[in-house]
N, C-alpha and C positions, 0 to 999 in steps of 0.2 A: 504494500500500500504506500502511495506517495505521502510525503510529509504534509501534515495538516497544521495550519496555524490556529490552534485551539483558542487563542486569546483574541482572534480577529472577530469582530461582530458579524452577524449574519446579514445585518442591514446597515445602511449608511446612517451613522449617528449624527452626521452634520445637518440632517434634515429632520423636521418635525415628524414626518410620516415614517421615516426610518426608526426614529427613537420610539414612536408609538408602537410599531410592530415589535420592536425589541422588548419593551416593557410589558406589552400584552403577552408575550411569550414567557418572560421571566417571572411575572407576577401571577402566573396561572395558579389559582387557589388549589387546584388538584394536587400540586406538588407538596402541599401540607400533609397529605396522607402517606407520603413516602416514609418508610422506616429509616431510622438513623443508620442502620446497617447498610441499606441501599444507598444512602447519601454518602457514606464513607467510601463505598465502592465506586460511586460516581466520581468522587474527588480523586481517588487513586487512578482511575482511568484517564481523567483529565491530566493528571501529573505525568502519566506514562506517555500520553500523546504529545504533551508539551516537550518531553525529553526525547521523543522519537523512539520510545521503547515499547509501544503497544504491539499486540499480536496482529498479524496480518489477517487473522480470522474475524477480528472485530469489524463490524460493518459501520458505514458512515452514519447510518441512522442511530446506532447505539452510541456512537461518539457524540453526536449532537444532542441526544437525550441526556447523556451524562453532563454535557456542558450546561444544559438547561437546569438540571437539578443542582449543579454546583453553583451557578450564578444566582439561583433563587434562594439558596440556603446558607451559603458561606460568605463571610464578610470580604469585600473586594480588596481591602488593604491588608488585613491580618490573615485571611484564609481560615479563620476560626468558624466553627459551626454556630450559627445564630440561634437564639431562643426562638422556637416556632411562633410564639405569640408576637414577637417583635419583627418578624420578617414582613417585607412588603407584600409577599404572596398571601399573607394572612389578613391584609387590610380589608379585603372584600368581606370574608365571613365574619371577622371580628368587628369591623366597622358597621356592617349592616345590622348586627344584633344590638350594638350599643346605641347607634344613631336612631334606629327604629324605636328603641325604648325611650330615648330622650324626647323624641317627637310625640310619643304616645302619652307619656306621663310627665307633664309639664305644669299641671294646674295647681299643685301644692308645693310649698317650699321644701317639704320633706323629700318629695319625689325629685325635685330639681337638684337638691343637694346630693342625694344619693347617686343619681345617674351622672352628674357632673364629676363626682369623685371617681366613679367607675371609669368614665371616659378619660379623665386626666391620668389615672393610673395606667390605662392602656397606652395613652399617648406618650407618657414618660418612658415606658418600656420600649416603644417603637423608636423614639428619639435616641435613647441610649444605645439600642441595638444598631442603629444606622449612623452613629456618630463617626467622625473621622477617627480611626483606630489609633492614630499616633498621638491623640490628645486624651489622656485618661483623666478621670475625675476621682477625687477622694470621696470617702463615704459621707463626710460632712457636706461637701458640695452637692452630692446626689440628693441628700435629704433636704437641703435648703432649696434646691431647684424644684424638686417634687412638691414640697410644701408651698412654695411661692406660686407655682403655676396653678395648683389646685385651689389655693385661696383666692387667686385672681379670678378663676373661672366661677367660683361660688359667689364672690362679691358681684361680678358682672351679671350673672344669671339672676340672683335674688334681687339685686338693685334694679336691674332693667325690668324685671317682672313687677316689682313694686311700683315702679314709675308708670308702667303701662296700665296697671290695675286702676289707676286714677285718671288716666288721660287717653287711653286707647281702647279699641274694641277687642273682644276676645280673639279675633283673628290674628291681630298683631302679637298677641301673647305667644302664639305658636313659634315666633321667631326668637324667643328667649334662648333656646339651645344654640342656635347659630351664633348669636352675639357672644355668648359665653365661650364657645369653642374658638371663635376667631380671636378674641382677646387672649385666651389661654395659650394659643399657638404662638402669639407674638411674645409671650413671656417664657413659655416652657422650652421652646427650641433653643433660643439664645442662652438660657441658663444651663440647659443640659450640655451645651457646647461652649461654655464660657471660657474654658482653657484655650480654645482655638482663638478666641478674641483677645485673650491676655498674652499668650505666647506666640500665636501665629500657627499656620499649618504649613506642611511641606509643599514646596513648589518645585516644578521641574521644567527643564527646557523642552523643546519639541522632540528631543530624542529620548526623553524619560530620565535624564540625569538630574538628580536632586541638586538644586543650586542655593537653597536657603529656606527661610520661613517668611510668612507674610500674614499680618493681622488684617490688612485690607482684603486679601483674598478670602480669609475666613468670614469677614463681614459680608462680602458679596455672596459667597456660597450660602451662608445662613439665611440671608434675606430672600434668596431665591427659593430655598426650602420652605420658609414660612409662607410665602405666596403660594407655592405649589400645594401645601397641605390645606390651606384655606380653600383654594380652588377645587381640591379633591372632594371636599364635603359640601361645597356650596350648592350645586344643583339639587341634590337630594334634600338638603335642609331648607332651601328656598322655594323649590317647586312643589314638594310634597304637601306642605301646609295648604297651598292653593287647591290641590287635588282633594285633600281631606275636607276642606271647607265646602267644596262643591258637592262631594258625595254625601256629606252629612245633612244636606238639604232634603235628601230622600228618606222617608220614614223607614223603608225596608232596610236601608243601610244602617240607620241608627239603631234598629232593633238587633242587628247582628254585632253588637258592641264587642263581643268576645273575639271577633275576627279582625278588629281594627289594628291591634298590635302586630299580629303576624302579617297582615296586609302591608303595613308600613315597613316592616322589616324586609319583606320581599321586594317592595318597590325600591327601597334604599339599596338593596343588593344589586338590582338592575342598574341603578345609577352608578354605583361604585365599580361594577364590572367594566364600565367604560371609562370612568373618571380616574381610577387608580393609574392605569397606563397613560392616560391623557395628561394628568398632573405631573407624573414623573417625567414625561417627555417635553414639558414646556421649556426646559432649559437643558443644554448639554450636560451630561454627567461629568465630563472632563471640561471644567470651565477654564477661562483664561483671564488674565489681568495684565495690563501693560506695565512695563517696568517704569515708564514715566510717571504713572499713577502712584506706584510704590515710592518712587523718589520724592514725590510731592507729599504723600500722606504719612510715610514712615521712613524717613531718611536713614535712621540707624539700621533698620533691617535691610534697607537697600544697600547700604555700604558694606554690610556683612555678607552679601551674596558671594558665593564662591563659583566663579566661572572663568574658564580659560578661553582666551580669544575674545572675539567681539561680543558685546552684551546683547542678548536677544531682545527684540522689541516687545515680546510677550512671554509670559511664563504660565504654566498650566498647573491645575490642582483638581483633586476629587472633591466636589462640592458636598457629597453625602446625599442622603435621600430623606 
């Protein structure tokens, strides 16, 4: 069998359509049902192919299936097996259950507080799992990040709900979960990745050679991730309340109240099936920043760059997910 570049993407990641197809493939929720033993075997096969040591009996289909499992379950920087609940491939099943519950049970403060706590616990795990692996957090930083994001979500949800109770119709109260989730994402992700903002993240030249660290690159990557996460949940959390408001005008639908929660969970699942790969594809995974921007914003880190020859006009980094 001829040499196969196992690390080469199957689609052009410079285009949105190529990134969408890539993440639709990688975030396939069916990969969550793969056993740890099979995932380890997939990683071993990927390593063998990378080193040109795989058996000639291995088919191209088997190689690409192993590549799919590897990229869906292992961290791109460290190569470590990710917690199943923190993988992007678990975003659809995990997100649909939690988001559906938030949209269904939003009328009491107790329900709002409980489901926002569940959601922020899930988000914290996802953010930690998909962080830049070269920037570790201490236990204290993790606890502070989790507590801050959860508190912010609860304050936003309860405060917004209380404000709407006096000034808006019940319809607008359906948007309490989205407001809380958007606010929490703006806090949770930067806090979970605070060391990247403090110390910078690894940057490489176009050939993949590490040339230094950059806080500006970290800020750019984190801001893109925050926007993507909000965009991921926005359609379901903004459109579904309109659908429910229309359906609840029918007496027959109101009588089937026990089906409202599963109905919302399934609809959110449909939205997330499309929106998870769409949101991940909004920005290139390997982002870039100009060295002139680094020189302007962080002169000390710019001066510490180690590069032989002519300074590149751009440097590249993994923005995370």
